[in-house]
C-alpha positions as CSV (number, residue, x, y, z in Angstrom):
1,X,89.9,90.3,68.5
2,X,89.5,87.8,71.3
3,X,86.1,86.7,72.4
4,X,85.1,88.2,75.8
5,X,84.1,85.6,78.3
6,X,81.4,87.8,79.8
7,X,79.9,91.3,80.0
8,X,78.8,92.9,83.2
9,X,77.2,95.9,81.5
10,X,73.7,95.4,82.9
11,X,72.7,98.8,84.1
12,X,74.8,101.1,86.3
13,X,77.1,99.6,88.8
14,X,78.0,101.3,92.1
15,X,81.7,100.5,92.5
16,X,84.0,100.2,95.4
17,X,86.3,102.6,93.5
18,X,90.0,102.7,93.9
19,X,90.8,105.2,91.2
20,X,92.4,108.1,92.9
21,X,93.0,111.7,91.7
22,X,96.8,111.2,92.2
23,X,96.6,108.1,90.0
24,X,94.9,110.2,87.3
25,X,97.4,113.1,87.6
26,X,100.4,110.9,87.2
27,X,98.9,109.3,84.2
28,X,98.0,112.6,82.6
29,X,101.5,114.1,83.1
30,X,103.4,111.5,81.2
31,X,103.1,109.8,77.9
32,X,102.8,106.2,78.6
33,X,104.4,103.6,76.3
34,X,102.5,100.4,76.7
35,X,104.5,97.3,75.8
36,X,102.4,94.4,74.7
37,X,103.2,90.9,73.3
38,X,101.6,89.4,70.2
39,X,102.7,85.8,70.1
40,X,106.4,85.9,70.8
41,X,107.0,89.4,69.5
42,X,106.7,92.6,71.5
43,X,105.8,96.1,70.3
44,X,104.1,99.1,71.7
45,X,101.4,101.7,71.4
46,X,102.0,105.2,72.5
47,X,99.1,107.3,73.9
48,X,98.5,110.2,76.1
49,X,95.3,111.1,78.1
50,X,94.8,114.8,77.8
51,X,91.5,114.9,79.6
52,X,89.5,114.5,76.4
53,X,90.5,110.9,75.6
54,X,93.5,109.0,74.3
55,X,95.5,110.1,71.3
56,X,97.4,107.7,69.1
57,X,100.4,108.1,66.9
58,X,99.7,108.6,63.2
59,X,100.7,105.6,61.1
60,X,103.9,107.0,59.6
61,X,105.3,107.9,63.1
62,X,104.2,104.6,64.5
63,X,106.0,102.7,61.7
64,X,109.1,104.7,62.2
65,X,109.0,104.1,65.9
66,X,108.3,100.4,65.4
67,X,111.3,100.0,63.2
68,X,113.5,101.7,65.7
69,X,112.0,99.6,68.4
70,X,113.0,96.4,66.8
71,X,116.6,97.4,66.8
72,X,116.3,98.6,70.4
73,X,114.8,95.4,71.5
74,X,117.6,93.4,70.0
75,X,120.2,95.5,71.8
76,X,118.3,95.9,75.1
77,X,117.1,92.3,75.6
78,X,120.3,91.2,77.4
79,X,120.3,94.2,79.6
80,X,116.6,93.6,80.5
81,X,117.3,90.1,81.6
82,X,119.7,91.4,84.2
83,X,116.7,92.7,86.1
84,X,115.3,89.5,87.5
85,X,111.7,89.2,88.4
86,X,112.0,85.9,90.1
87,X,110.5,85.6,93.7
88,X,112.1,83.0,96.0
89,X,109.5,83.2,98.8
90,X,107.3,80.2,99.3
91,X,104.7,79.1,101.9
92,X,106.1,77.1,104.7
93,X,104.8,74.2,106.9
94,X,103.9,75.7,110.2
95,X,105.0,74.2,113.5
96,X,104.0,77.2,115.6
97,X,100.7,79.0,116.0
98,X,100.2,81.4,113.1
99,X,99.2,85.1,113.5
100,X,95.8,85.8,115.1
101,X,93.0,87.2,113.0
102,X,93.1,90.9,112.4
103,X,95.5,93.5,111.0
104,X,99.2,93.1,111.3
105,X,102.2,95.0,109.9
106,X,104.9,93.4,107.8
107,X,107.3,96.2,107.2
108,X,105.3,98.9,105.4
109,X,102.7,96.3,104.2
110,X,99.3,95.5,105.6
111,X,98.9,91.8,106.5
112,X,95.3,90.8,107.2
113,X,94.1,87.6,108.6
114,X,90.3,87.3,108.5
115,X,88.2,85.7,111.3
116,X,87.0,83.1,108.8
117,X,90.4,81.4,108.7
118,X,91.0,78.4,110.9
119,X,94.5,78.3,112.5
120,X,94.9,74.6,111.7
121,X,93.8,74.9,108.0
122,X,95.8,76.5,105.2
123,X,94.1,79.5,103.7
124,X,94.1,81.2,100.3
125,X,96.6,84.1,100.1
126,X,96.4,87.2,97.9
127,X,99.2,89.7,97.2
128,X,97.6,93.1,96.4
129,X,99.4,95.8,94.4
130,X,97.9,99.3,94.5
131,X,97.6,101.9,91.6
132,X,99.8,104.9,91.0
133,X,99.8,107.4,93.8
134,X,98.1,105.0,96.1
135,X,99.1,102.9,99.1
136,X,98.7,99.3,100.2
137,X,96.1,100.6,102.7
138,X,93.9,101.7,99.8
139,X,93.6,98.4,97.9
140,X,93.4,96.5,101.2
141,X,90.2,98.4,102.1
142,X,88.8,97.5,98.7
143,X,89.5,93.8,99.2
144,X,88.8,93.5,102.9
145,X,85.1,92.5,102.6
146,X,86.0,89.8,100.2
147,X,88.7,88.5,102.6
148,X,86.2,88.4,105.4
149,X,83.6,86.7,103.2
150,X,85.9,84.0,101.8
151,X,88.6,83.6,104.4
152,X,91.4,85.1,102.3
153,X,94.7,86.3,103.8
154,X,95.8,89.6,102.3
155,X,99.2,91.2,102.0
156,X,99.2,94.8,100.6
157,X,102.6,96.4,100.4
158,X,103.5,100.0,99.3
159,X,105.5,100.7,96.2
160,X,108.9,102.3,96.9
161,X,108.1,105.4,94.8
162,X,105.0,107.1,93.5
163,X,104.2,103.9,91.7
164,X,105.7,100.5,91.0
165,X,109.1,100.6,89.3
166,X,107.9,98.2,86.6
167,X,105.3,100.8,85.6
168,X,107.8,103.6,85.6
169,X,110.0,101.7,83.1
170,X,107.0,101.5,80.8
171,X,107.6,105.2,80.1
172,X,110.9,104.6,78.3
173,X,110.5,105.0,74.6
174,X,113.3,102.7,73.4
175,X,113.7,99.9,75.9
176,X,111.3,97.3,77.2
177,X,110.0,97.6,80.7
178,X,112.1,95.8,83.4
179,X,111.9,94.7,87.0
180,X,113.6,96.8,89.7
181,X,114.0,97.1,93.4
182,X,110.4,96.6,94.2
183,X,110.8,92.9,93.4
184,X,113.3,92.3,96.2
185,X,111.1,94.3,98.6
186,X,108.0,92.2,97.7
187,X,110.0,89.0,98.0
188,X,111.2,89.9,101.5
189,X,107.7,90.8,102.6
190,X,106.2,87.6,101.2
191,X,108.9,85.6,103.0
192,X,108.1,87.2,106.3
193,X,104.3,86.9,105.8
194,X,104.6,83.2,104.9
195,X,106.3,82.5,108.2
196,X,103.5,84.2,110.1
197,X,100.4,82.8,108.4
198,X,99.2,79.4,107.4
199,X,98.9,79.5,103.6
200,X,97.6,77.0,101.1
201,X,100.3,76.8,98.4
202,X,97.7,75.8,95.8
203,X,95.8,79.0,96.3
204,X,98.4,81.8,96.2
205,X,97.6,84.6,93.7
206,X,98.6,88.2,92.9
207,X,96.2,91.0,92.0
208,X,96.5,94.6,91.1
209,X,94.8,97.7,89.9
210,X,96.1,100.0,87.1
211,X,99.9,100.3,87.5
212,X,99.5,97.6,90.1
213,X,97.7,95.4,87.6
214,X,100.6,95.8,85.1
215,X,103.0,94.9,87.9
216,X,100.9,91.9,89.0
217,X,100.8,90.6,85.4
218,X,104.6,90.9,85.1
219,X,105.2,89.2,88.4
220,X,102.5,86.6,88.2
221,X,103.3,85.4,84.7
222,X,107.0,85.3,85.7
223,X,106.5,83.3,88.9
224,X,103.9,80.7,88.1
225,X,105.5,78.3,90.6
226,X,104.3,80.6,93.4
227,X,101.2,82.2,91.9
228,X,98.6,79.8,90.5
229,X,96.6,82.8,89.3
230,X,97.0,86.5,88.4
231,X,94.2,89.0,88.5
232,X,94.6,92.2,86.6
233,X,92.1,95.1,87.0
234,X,92.6,97.9,84.4
235,X,96.0,96.7,83.3
236,X,98.2,98.7,80.8
237,X,101.3,96.7,80.2
238,X,103.6,93.8,81.1
239,X,107.3,93.0,81.3
240,X,107.7,90.6,78.3
241,X,109.5,87.9,80.3
242,X,106.8,85.5,81.3
243,X,107.4,81.9,82.3
244,X,107.4,79.0,79.8
245,X,105.0,77.1,82.1
246,X,101.7,79.0,81.8
247,X,99.1,79.6,84.6
248,X,95.7,81.3,84.8
249,X,95.1,85.0,84.2
250,X,91.9,87.1,84.9
251,X,91.4,90.5,83.3
252,X,88.7,93.0,84.1
253,X,88.5,96.3,82.3
254,X,86.0,99.2,81.9
255,X,84.9,99.8,78.4
256,X,85.0,103.6,79.0
257,X,88.4,103.7,80.7
258,X,89.9,107.1,79.8
259,X,93.2,106.4,81.6
260,X,94.2,103.0,80.2
261,X,91.9,102.2,77.3
262,X,90.4,98.7,77.2
263,X,92.0,97.9,73.8
264,X,95.4,97.7,75.5
265,X,94.4,94.7,77.6
266,X,91.7,93.2,75.4
267,X,93.5,93.4,72.0
268,X,97.1,93.0,73.1
269,X,97.9,91.7,76.6
270,X,95.3,89.1,76.8
271,X,95.8,87.6,73.3
272,X,99.6,87.5,73.8
273,X,99.3,85.5,77.0
274,X,96.6,83.3,75.5
275,X,98.9,82.6,72.5
276,X,101.6,81.6,74.9
277,X,99.4,79.0,76.6
278,X,98.0,80.9,79.6
279,X,94.4,80.2,80.4
280,X,93.0,83.8,80.0
281,X,89.6,85.0,81.2
282,X,88.5,88.5,80.1
283,X,85.6,90.4,81.6
284,X,84.5,93.8,80.2
285,X,82.2,96.0,82.2
286,X,80.4,99.3,81.6
287,X,82.5,101.7,83.5
288,X,85.8,103.7,83.6
289,X,89.1,103.4,85.4
290,X,87.7,101.7,88.5
291,X,87.0,98.4,90.2
292,X,83.3,97.8,90.7
293,X,82.2,95.6,93.6
294,X,80.3,93.1,91.4
295,X,83.4,92.7,89.2
296,X,85.6,92.1,92.2
297,X,83.1,89.5,93.5
298,X,83.2,87.7,90.1
299,X,87.0,87.7,90.1
300,X,87.2,86.2,93.6
301,X,84.7,83.5,92.6
302,X,86.8,82.7,89.4
303,X,90.0,82.5,91.4
304,X,88.8,80.3,94.2
305,X,86.7,78.1,92.0
306,X,89.5,77.3,89.6
307,X,92.0,76.9,92.3
308,X,90.4,73.8,93.7
């Protein structure tokens, strides 16, 4: 078990919550197969939240599924690689005046430029990915105060379906999760946003909550040339195609999370990335499937401090 880098369980925390009823309903309706890496191997844990907590496979069923999974991985790996997760968008050198402070629309996404940014100075940039059943507007509202406080440009798109397609493929029992059409949409939105705002290429990161965290992990670790850091709040899975050149990853997870138990991220996702060379920070807090304000503040400090 990895050593936690910190514990925020010092009394009750009043969160800026972004856990939604629709997020919970979607999770409860389907059995979620969480794919996780241990070193260079991938395997899965199957669980279902029935309102009373998570249930796990018994050992004989798990062993049988694991054996079948090994064969499936061998046959599915070539097909999985066909779904590329690479993003081609990159910050550009601006010759024209960038977008003015305030809210802007980039397709269906919210692009936010805080007053604290200076037009002639590149600013940190954060791609935000919402949870299942949510919208970009939801996670944008959660991060807006941090953007105003720290001068961070935000881009918060909507998923094409009820959640990100990466998360939907995590429900397939026999094949590993893969990237889909959301990648191209995100790439196009990033490309347009980078033309309109002045971005510091050293301080570009991706963050997400719940299904958005699983998608952020998958995109961030696959595109380290673009994202110097990935921030995953209550993550439950990852596409096992991360880059050979590691970057930095921040996890935060509630110890009482009934939707995506902390063990998934703490005992599987974080150790797998750490074993692959990623610089992993893991913060556990006393709470459920949520993003408390103090945790978010700590995450932003971690990102911007280590991005210098």
